[in-house]
C-alpha positions as CSV (number, residue, x, y, z in Angstrom):
1,M,13.4,0.3,16.6
2,N,15.2,-2.1,14.3
3,I,15.7,-1.3,10.6
4,L,13.0,-3.7,9.5
5,G,10.5,-2.2,11.9
6,Y,11.4,1.3,10.7
7,F,10.8,0.3,7.1
8,Q,7.5,-1.1,8.2
9,K,6.6,2.3,9.7
10,V,7.5,4.0,6.4
11,G,5.5,1.5,4.4
12,K,2.5,2.0,6.6
13,A,2.8,5.8,6.2
14,L,2.9,5.5,2.4
15,M,-0.6,4.2,2.5
16,V,-1.9,7.6,3.6
17,P,-1.2,9.4,0.3
18,V,-1.8,6.3,-1.7
19,A,-5.3,6.2,-0.2
20,T,-6.2,9.3,-2.3
21,L,-5.7,7.4,-5.6
22,P,-9.2,5.8,-5.5
23,A,-10.7,9.3,-5.7
24,A,-8.6,10.1,-8.7
25,A,-9.5,6.8,-10.3
26,I,-13.2,7.3,-9.8
27,L,-13.3,10.9,-11.1
28,M,-11.2,10.1,-14.1
29,G,-12.8,6.8,-14.8
30,I,-16.3,8.3,-14.9
31,G,-15.0,11.1,-17.0
32,Y,-13.6,8.7,-19.6
33,W,-16.9,6.7,-19.5
34,I,-18.8,9.9,-20.3
35,D,-16.5,10.9,-23.1
36,P,-14.4,8.0,-24.3
37,T,-13.3,9.6,-27.6
38,G,-12.9,13.3,-26.7
39,W,-11.5,12.7,-23.2
40,G,-13.2,15.8,-22.0
41,G,-13.2,17.7,-25.2
42,N,-16.8,16.8,-26.1
43,S,-18.3,17.0,-22.7
44,A,-17.9,19.8,-20.1
45,L,-18.9,17.3,-17.4
46,A,-16.3,14.8,-18.5
47,G,-13.6,17.5,-18.7
48,F,-14.6,18.7,-15.3
49,L,-14.2,15.2,-13.8
50,I,-11.0,14.3,-15.6
51,K,-9.3,17.6,-14.6
52,A,-10.5,17.1,-11.0
53,G,-8.9,13.6,-10.9
54,A,-5.7,15.0,-12.6
55,A,-5.4,17.5,-9.7
56,I,-4.7,14.6,-7.4
57,I,-2.4,12.7,-9.8
58,D,-0.3,15.8,-10.8
59,N,0.4,16.6,-7.2
60,M,1.3,13.2,-5.8
61,S,4.8,14.4,-4.7
62,W,3.1,17.0,-2.4
63,L,0.6,14.4,-1.1
64,F,3.5,12.1,-0.3
65,A,5.3,14.8,1.7
66,V,2.2,15.7,3.7
67,G,0.9,12.2,4.0
68,V,4.1,10.5,5.1
69,A,4.8,13.3,7.6
70,Y,1.3,12.8,9.1
71,G,1.5,9.0,8.9
72,M,4.8,8.7,10.7
73,S,4.0,11.2,13.4
74,K,3.6,9.7,16.8
75,D,0.1,11.0,17.4
76,K,-1.1,11.6,13.9
77,D,-1.4,15.4,14.4
78,G,-2.0,18.0,11.7
79,A,1.0,20.0,12.8
80,A,3.2,17.2,11.3
81,A,1.4,17.4,8.0
82,L,1.9,21.2,8.0
83,A,5.6,20.7,8.7
84,G,5.8,18.4,5.7
85,L,4.2,20.9,3.5
86,V,6.5,23.7,4.7
87,M,9.6,21.7,4.2
88,M,8.4,20.6,0.7
89,Y,7.9,24.2,-0.3
90,V,11.4,25.1,0.9
91,V,13.2,22.2,-0.8
92,T,11.4,22.4,-4.1
93,T,11.8,26.2,-4.3
94,L,15.5,26.1,-3.6
95,L,16.1,23.3,-6.0
96,S,14.0,24.6,-8.9
97,P,16.1,25.1,-12.0
98,G,15.9,28.9,-11.8
99,A,17.0,28.9,-8.1
100,V,19.9,26.4,-8.8
101,A,21.1,28.6,-11.7
102,Q,21.1,31.7,-9.5
103,I,22.7,30.1,-6.4
104,Q,25.4,28.3,-8.4
105,G,26.0,31.2,-10.7
106,I,25.5,29.2,-13.9
107,S,23.3,29.6,-17.0
108,G,19.9,27.9,-17.2
109,D,21.2,25.6,-19.9
110,A,23.9,24.3,-17.5
111,V,21.5,23.2,-14.8
112,P,21.4,19.4,-14.5
113,A,18.1,17.8,-15.8
114,A,17.6,16.3,-12.4
115,F,16.4,19.6,-11.0
116,G,13.7,19.8,-13.5
117,K,12.2,16.7,-11.8
118,I,12.6,17.8,-8.2
119,Q,8.9,17.6,-7.5
120,N,8.7,13.8,-7.4
121,Q,7.5,11.2,-4.9
122,F,11.0,10.2,-3.9
123,V,11.8,13.7,-2.6
124,G,8.3,13.9,-1.1
125,I,8.9,10.7,0.9
126,L,12.3,12.0,2.1
127,V,10.7,15.3,3.2
128,G,7.8,13.4,4.9
129,I,10.2,11.2,6.9
130,I,12.4,14.0,8.0
131,S,9.5,16.2,8.9
132,A,7.9,13.4,11.0
133,E,11.2,12.7,12.8
134,I,11.5,16.4,13.7
135,Y,7.9,16.5,14.9
136,N,8.3,13.4,17.0
137,R,11.3,14.8,18.7
138,F,10.5,18.5,19.1
139,S,6.7,18.8,19.3
140,T,6.8,18.8,23.1
141,V,9.8,21.2,23.6
142,E,9.1,24.2,25.8
143,L,11.0,27.4,25.0
144,H,11.9,30.3,27.3
145,K,8.8,32.3,28.4
146,A,9.7,35.1,26.1
147,L,9.3,32.7,23.2
148,A,6.6,30.5,24.7
149,F,4.2,31.1,21.9
150,F,6.5,29.1,19.6
151,S,6.8,26.2,21.9
152,G,5.6,22.7,21.2
153,K,3.9,22.0,17.9
154,R,4.3,25.6,16.7
155,L,8.0,25.1,16.8
156,V,8.0,22.2,14.3
157,P,7.2,24.0,11.0
158,I,9.9,26.5,11.9
159,L,12.5,23.8,12.4
160,T,11.4,22.0,9.2
161,S,11.9,25.2,7.2
162,F,15.5,25.3,8.4
163,A,15.8,21.5,7.8
164,G,14.6,22.1,4.3
165,I,17.4,24.6,3.7
166,V,19.9,22.0,4.9
167,M,18.3,19.2,2.8
168,A,18.3,21.5,-0.3
169,F,22.0,22.3,0.2
170,V,22.8,18.6,0.4
171,L,20.6,17.6,-2.5
172,M,22.0,20.4,-4.7
173,Y,25.1,18.3,-4.9
174,V,23.9,14.7,-4.5
175,W,20.5,14.8,-6.1
176,P,21.9,14.7,-9.7
177,A,23.7,11.4,-8.9
178,I,20.7,10.0,-7.0
179,Y,18.4,10.9,-9.9
180,D,20.7,9.4,-12.5
181,G,20.9,6.2,-10.5
182,L,17.1,6.0,-10.1
183,V,16.6,6.7,-13.8
184,H,19.2,4.0,-14.7
185,F,17.4,1.5,-12.4
186,G,14.1,2.4,-14.0
187,E,15.4,2.1,-17.5
188,S,17.0,-1.2,-16.7
189,I,13.7,-2.6,-15.5
190,Q,11.8,-1.1,-18.4
191,G,14.5,-2.5,-20.7
192,M,13.6,-5.9,-19.6
193,G,10.1,-5.3,-20.8
194,S,7.5,-7.9,-19.9
195,V,10.1,-10.0,-18.1
196,G,10.9,-7.1,-15.8
197,A,7.2,-6.7,-15.1
198,G,6.9,-10.4,-14.2
199,I,9.9,-10.2,-11.9
200,Y,8.5,-7.2,-10.1
201,A,5.1,-8.9,-9.6
202,F,6.8,-12.0,-8.1
203,F,8.7,-10.0,-5.5
204,N,5.5,-7.9,-4.9
205,R,3.8,-10.9,-3.6
206,L,6.8,-12.3,-1.7
207,L,7.2,-9.1,0.3
208,I,3.6,-9.0,1.5
209,P,4.2,-11.1,4.6
210,V,6.5,-8.4,6.0
211,G,4.6,-5.5,4.5
212,L,7.5,-4.1,2.5
213,H,5.7,-4.5,-0.8
214,H,4.6,-0.8,-0.5
215,A,8.2,0.3,-0.8
216,L,8.7,-1.9,-3.9
217,N,5.4,-0.6,-5.4
218,S,6.5,3.0,-5.1
219,V,9.4,2.3,-7.5
220,F,7.2,0.9,-10.2
221,W,3.9,2.5,-9.6
222,F,5.1,6.1,-8.9
223,D,7.8,8.5,-10.0
224,V,10.7,7.1,-7.9
225,A,12.7,5.6,-10.7
226,G,11.0,7.3,-13.7
227,I,8.4,4.6,-14.3
228,N,5.3,6.2,-12.6
229,D,2.9,3.6,-14.0
230,I,-0.3,4.4,-12.0
231,P,-0.3,8.3,-12.4
232,N,0.7,8.0,-16.1
233,F,-2.1,5.5,-16.7
234,L,-4.7,7.5,-14.9
235,G,-3.5,10.6,-16.8
236,G,-4.9,9.0,-20.0
237,A,-5.1,11.4,-22.9
238,K,-3.0,14.0,-21.0
239,S,-0.2,11.5,-20.4
240,I,-0.3,10.5,-24.1
241,A,-0.2,14.1,-25.2
242,E,2.7,14.9,-22.9
243,G,4.7,11.8,-24.0
244,T,4.7,10.3,-20.6
245,A,2.6,7.3,-21.5
246,T,2.6,4.8,-24.4
247,V,-0.4,2.8,-25.5
248,G,0.2,-0.9,-24.8
249,I,3.1,-0.2,-22.5
250,T,1.9,2.1,-19.7
251,G,-0.1,0.0,-17.2
252,M,2.1,-3.2,-17.7
253,Y,3.0,-3.2,-14.0
254,Q,-0.7,-3.3,-13.1
255,A,-2.7,-5.2,-15.7
256,G,-1.5,-8.8,-14.9
257,F,-2.7,-8.4,-11.3
258,F,-6.4,-8.4,-12.4
259,P,-6.5,-12.1,-13.5
260,I,-4.9,-13.1,-10.1
261,M,-7.0,-11.0,-7.8
262,M,-10.3,-11.3,-9.6
263,F,-10.0,-15.0,-10.6
264,G,-6.9,-16.8,-9.5
265,L,-7.2,-16.3,-5.7
266,P,-10.9,-17.1,-5.7
267,G,-9.9,-20.3,-7.5
268,A,-7.5,-21.0,-4.7
269,A,-10.2,-20.3,-2.1
270,L,-12.5,-22.9,-3.8
271,A,-9.7,-25.4,-3.7
272,I,-9.0,-24.8,0.0
273,Y,-12.8,-25.2,0.7
274,H,-13.0,-28.5,-1.3
275,T,-10.0,-30.0,0.4
276,S,-11.0,-29.0,4.0
277,K,-12.4,-31.7,6.4
278,S,-16.1,-32.3,6.1
279,K,-16.7,-31.1,9.7
280,N,-15.0,-27.8,9.0
281,K,-16.4,-27.0,5.6
282,E,-19.1,-24.6,6.9
283,K,-16.6,-22.6,8.8
284,V,-14.1,-22.6,5.9
285,A,-16.8,-21.6,3.5
286,S,-17.7,-18.5,5.5
287,I,-14.0,-17.4,5.5
288,M,-13.3,-18.2,1.9
289,I,-16.5,-16.7,0.5
290,A,-15.8,-13.4,2.3
291,A,-12.2,-13.3,1.4
292,G,-12.8,-14.4,-2.2
293,F,-15.5,-11.7,-2.8
294,A,-13.1,-9.0,-1.3
295,S,-10.4,-10.1,-3.7
296,F,-12.7,-10.2,-6.7
297,F,-14.6,-6.9,-6.2
298,T,-12.0,-4.7,-4.6
299,G,-8.6,-6.4,-5.1
300,V,-8.0,-6.6,-1.3
301,T,-6.2,-10.0,-1.2
302,E,-4.5,-10.1,2.2
303,P,-7.4,-11.8,4.1
304,L,-7.3,-14.6,1.6
305,E,-3.5,-14.8,1.3
306,F,-2.9,-14.8,5.0
307,S,-5.3,-17.7,5.4
308,F,-2.7,-20.0,3.9
309,M,0.5,-18.0,3.8
310,F,1.9,-19.4,7.1
311,L,0.0,-22.6,7.2
312,A,1.3,-23.6,3.8
313,P,4.2,-21.4,2.7
314,A,5.0,-23.5,-0.3
315,L,1.6,-22.6,-1.7
316,Y,2.3,-19.0,-1.2
317,V,5.6,-19.2,-3.2
318,L,3.6,-20.9,-6.0
319,H,1.1,-18.0,-5.8
320,A,4.0,-15.5,-6.1
321,V,5.3,-17.4,-9.2
322,L,1.9,-17.6,-10.8
323,T,1.4,-13.8,-10.2
324,G,4.7,-13.1,-11.9
325,I,3.7,-15.3,-14.9
326,S,0.3,-13.5,-15.1
327,V,1.8,-10.1,-15.2
328,Y,4.4,-11.3,-17.7
329,I,1.7,-12.7,-20.0
330,A,-0.5,-9.5,-19.8
331,A,2.5,-7.3,-20.5
332,S,3.7,-9.5,-23.4
333,M,0.3,-9.6,-25.0
334,E,-0.3,-5.9,-24.3
335,W,-3.6,-6.6,-22.5
336,I,-3.7,-3.5,-20.4
337,A,-5.9,-2.1,-17.6
338,G,-5.0,0.0,-14.6
339,F,-6.2,0.8,-11.1
340,G,-6.3,3.6,-8.5
341,F,-6.7,1.2,-5.6
342,S,-6.2,-2.4,-6.5
343,A,-6.9,-4.9,-9.3
344,G,-10.5,-5.7,-8.6
345,L,-13.7,-5.5,-10.6
346,V,-14.4,-1.9,-9.6
347,D,-11.1,-0.6,-10.9
348,M,-11.4,-2.7,-14.1
349,V,-14.7,-1.2,-15.0
350,L,-13.5,2.3,-14.2
351,S,-10.4,2.0,-16.3
352,S,-12.0,0.2,-19.3
353,R,-12.6,3.4,-21.2
354,N,-9.3,5.0,-20.4
355,P,-7.5,5.6,-23.8
356,L,-4.5,3.7,-22.4
357,A,-6.7,0.5,-21.7
358,V,-5.9,-2.0,-24.5
359,N,-7.8,-5.2,-25.0
360,W,-8.6,-5.1,-21.3
361,Y,-11.4,-7.7,-21.7
362,M,-8.7,-10.3,-22.5
363,L,-7.7,-10.0,-18.9
364,I,-11.0,-11.6,-18.1
365,V,-10.3,-14.5,-20.4
366,Q,-6.8,-14.8,-18.9
367,G,-8.4,-14.7,-15.5
368,L,-10.8,-17.6,-16.2
369,V,-7.8,-19.6,-17.3
370,F,-5.9,-18.7,-14.1
371,F,-9.0,-19.6,-12.0
372,G,-8.6,-23.1,-13.3
373,I,-4.9,-23.2,-12.9
374,Y,-5.1,-21.9,-9.3
375,Y,-7.8,-24.4,-8.4
376,A,-5.9,-27.4,-10.0
377,V,-2.5,-26.4,-8.6
378,F,-3.8,-25.6,-5.1
379,R,-6.0,-28.7,-4.8
380,T,-3.3,-31.1,-6.2
381,V,-0.5,-29.7,-4.0
382,I,-2.7,-29.6,-0.8
383,I,-3.8,-33.2,-1.2
384,K,-0.4,-34.6,-2.5
385,F,1.7,-33.1,0.3
386,G,-1.0,-33.1,3.0
387,L,-0.7,-29.3,3.6
388,K,-2.5,-27.9,6.7
389,T,-4.6,-25.3,4.9
390,P,-7.7,-23.8,6.7
391,G,-10.0,-26.7,7.7
392,R,-7.3,-29.3,7.4
393,E,-5.5,-28.6,10.7
394,D,-4.9,-31.5,13.1
395,D,-7.8,-32.0,15.6
396,E,-5.6,-31.0,18.5
397,D,-4.7,-27.8,16.9
398,G,-8.3,-26.9,16.3
399,A,-9.8,-25.0,13.4
400,S,-10.5,-21.3,13.9
401,T,-13.9,-20.7,15.4
402,T,-14.0,-17.0,14.7
403,A,-15.4,-16.3,18.1
404,G,-14.9,-12.6,18.1
405,S,-17.8,-10.3,19.0
406,S,-19.8,-8.7,16.2
407,N,-19.7,-5.4,18.1
408,S,-16.5,-3.6,17.1
409,S,-16.1,-2.0,20.6
410,E,-16.3,-5.4,22.3
411,L,-14.1,-7.0,19.6
412,A,-11.4,-4.4,20.3
413,K,-11.5,-5.3,24.0
414,Q,-11.1,-8.9,23.1
415,Y,-8.1,-8.2,20.9
416,L,-6.6,-5.9,23.5
417,K,-6.9,-8.6,26.2
418,A,-5.4,-11.3,23.9
419,L,-2.4,-8.9,23.3
420,G,-1.7,-8.5,27.0
421,G,-3.6,-5.2,27.6
422,H,-2.5,-1.6,27.3
423,S,0.4,-2.3,29.6
424,N,1.9,-4.5,27.0
425,I,1.4,-2.2,24.0
426,S,3.7,0.7,23.3
427,S,1.9,1.9,20.1
428,I,-1.2,1.0,18.2
429,D,-1.6,1.7,14.5
430,A,-3.3,0.2,11.4
431,C,-3.2,0.2,7.7
432,I,-5.9,-1.0,5.4
433,T,-5.8,-4.6,6.6
434,R,-3.4,-4.9,9.5
435,L,-3.0,-3.8,13.1
436,R,0.5,-2.6,13.4
437,L,1.7,-2.9,17.0
438,T,4.8,-2.3,19.1
439,L,4.7,-4.6,22.2
440,N,6.8,-4.6,25.3
441,D,6.7,-8.4,25.4
442,T,5.6,-10.5,22.4
443,S,5.7,-13.7,24.4
444,V,2.6,-12.6,26.2
445,I,0.2,-12.7,23.2
446,N,-1.8,-15.8,22.4
447,E,-1.8,-16.3,18.7
448,K,-4.4,-19.0,18.8
449,Q,-6.9,-16.7,20.6
450,L,-6.1,-13.9,18.1
451,K,-6.9,-16.2,15.2
452,D,-10.0,-17.5,16.9
453,L,-11.2,-13.9,17.2
454,G,-11.0,-13.6,13.5
455,A,-7.3,-12.7,12.7
456,M,-6.1,-14.2,9.5
457,G,-2.5,-14.2,10.6
458,V,0.0,-12.8,13.1
459,V,3.4,-11.6,11.9
460,K,6.3,-10.9,14.3
461,L,9.0,-8.5,13.1
462,G,12.1,-8.2,15.2
463,S,11.7,-8.3,19.0
464,N,8.8,-6.0,19.5
465,N,6.9,-5.3,16.3
466,V,3.8,-7.4,15.6
467,Q,1.2,-7.2,12.8
468,V,-2.3,-8.8,13.2
469,I,-4.0,-9.3,9.9
470,L,-7.7,-8.5,10.3
471,G,-8.8,-7.4,6.8
472,P,-10.9,-4.2,6.4
473,L,-11.8,-4.2,10.1
474,A,-8.2,-3.3,11.0
475,E,-8.6,0.5,11.2
476,I,-11.9,0.2,13.0
477,V,-10.5,-2.1,15.6
478,A,-7.3,0.0,16.0
479,G,-9.5,3.1,16.6
480,E,-11.6,1.3,19.2
481,M,-8.6,0.0,21.0
482,K,-7.2,3.5,21.3
483,Q,-10.4,4.6,22.9
484,I,-10.3,2.0,25.6
485,P,-9.0,3.6,28.9
486,A,-5.5,2.5,30.0
487,D,-7.0,1.4,33.4
488,A,-10.0,-0.4,31.8
489,D,-11.0,-3.7,33.5
490,L,-10.6,-6.5,31.0
491,T,-11.2,-9.4,33.4
492,T,-14.8,-9.8,32.3
493,V,-13.9,-9.9,28.6
494,Q,-14.5,-13.4,27.3
495,L,-11.9,-14.9,25.0
496,P,-12.1,-18.2,23.0
497,S,-10.9,-21.1,25.1
C-alpha cells in the first residue's frame, strides 16, 4: 500500500472514535439547555447529563487508541480493540510522571512537563496504529500445541503489552521533543489568531477530495498540538474553570463552518439548479435538494461538494477560499458556536446555551450573507466560463439518471458488478459518506455506471485505492456488499446503459 493509501486508512479509522462525539454533544447540549446559568449546579438532571457527556470528552485519548486499533484491523475484530486498550494502559502507566521519576531516578520536579500530558489523542493514535498492525500480522499465528491456547487472536494483546513497553522506552526519550514540537506548532497557529483559523479552514476543504482532512482536523480539533478545540468547547463550564477554554476564543476553529454548511453550500446548490439545462432541472433538483438539506441540518457536505468538485474544480477552490474567509470572519468577530459532529442546524441548537457560545446567532446573519455570496459567485462563474456542473454536461456525456435500486441489497449488487465483482476487490470498507476500496484492477470499473447508480464522485488514489462517494448510504452499501457471496451470480443484475 502506498503512503497516501495508508494515510487514507488512518483517516478512515479516526472516524471510529470521532463518531462518539455526537453522543457527548447531545448529552452536554441538553444539559446546558436545562441549566444555562448553573451548568449543572442548579439541576441534578442537567448535572447528570453534562457529567455523562464529559465522560466521553475526558477520555478521548483512550477512545482513539481503541477506535483506531479497531478501525485499522483487517476484519474489524474486538480483539484488536482490546489490544489497543492493553497497549494504552502499558504506555500511559510507564510514562506517567511518577513512573518516569522512579525509572530515571530523578525527583518529581525534574520530570519534563510532557509526561504530564501523556494521555492525549496523539499517543492514542500511535497506540491504535501499532496495535492494529500487530493484530493484522499475528492474529492468525499458530503456536506449539503446548501453547495452543494463546494462538491467534489471544496472542495479540500479549504482544501489544510487550510492544507497549518498547514504545514507552522510546517515548521516554523522544516524547519531550515531540511534545515541545507539537506545542510550538499549536502555539504558532494560535498566535496567528483568526488568520490561522482561516488558513486551517481553507486547507480543511482542499484536503476533502483525498480524505486527508481528518488528519488535519485532529491537529486543530483535538489535543494533538495543544489546541483541542472541540473537547474544550464541549467541556463548557468545566473547561473554563480548568483554564483550558477562553470565552470568545475556544470554538474559533469550528464556528465559521456553520455559515458555509448551513447557508453557503445550499446557496451553491440553488445556483447549480438554476444554471442547469431545462431538460435536466428535475433530476438536478432532486440531487441538490437532498444534498442541500443534508448540509443544512446535519453539516454533511460531501454529497453536495462531490457533485461539482471534479466537474468544476475551479468552483471547489473558490469554495475553499470562501470557507477560509468565513472562519476568519467568525473568529475575528468572536461569533462562536461549536459542534460534536458537524456544523449543521442540530449542532448549532445544541451548542447555543453552552457558556462558551458567544453571539452564536450572528453566525445565522453571516450565513444569510454567505448564501447570497455563494449563489452569486457560483451562478456567475458557471455561466461566464461555461462550467459543466450537474445538469450542464454535454448531451453525449449524459446527465446522471440515478438508476440505482431503492433496495439496499440490490443496490449493493449493482455497485459490486460495476466495480468488477468480488474478484476485483481486495478489501471493502466505508466511512460516513464513502466506500473505501482496494481493487486489483482499477481500469475495470465503469465510473459512468457508478455515477448513474447514484455515486456523487469516484476518487482514485494510487494504483489500487478507490473511493466511491455515496453519502449516508455508504456504510449500508458496504455492509451489504460484504454479505454477497464471493461466487454470487451477478449476470442478471441490471446496470444503467
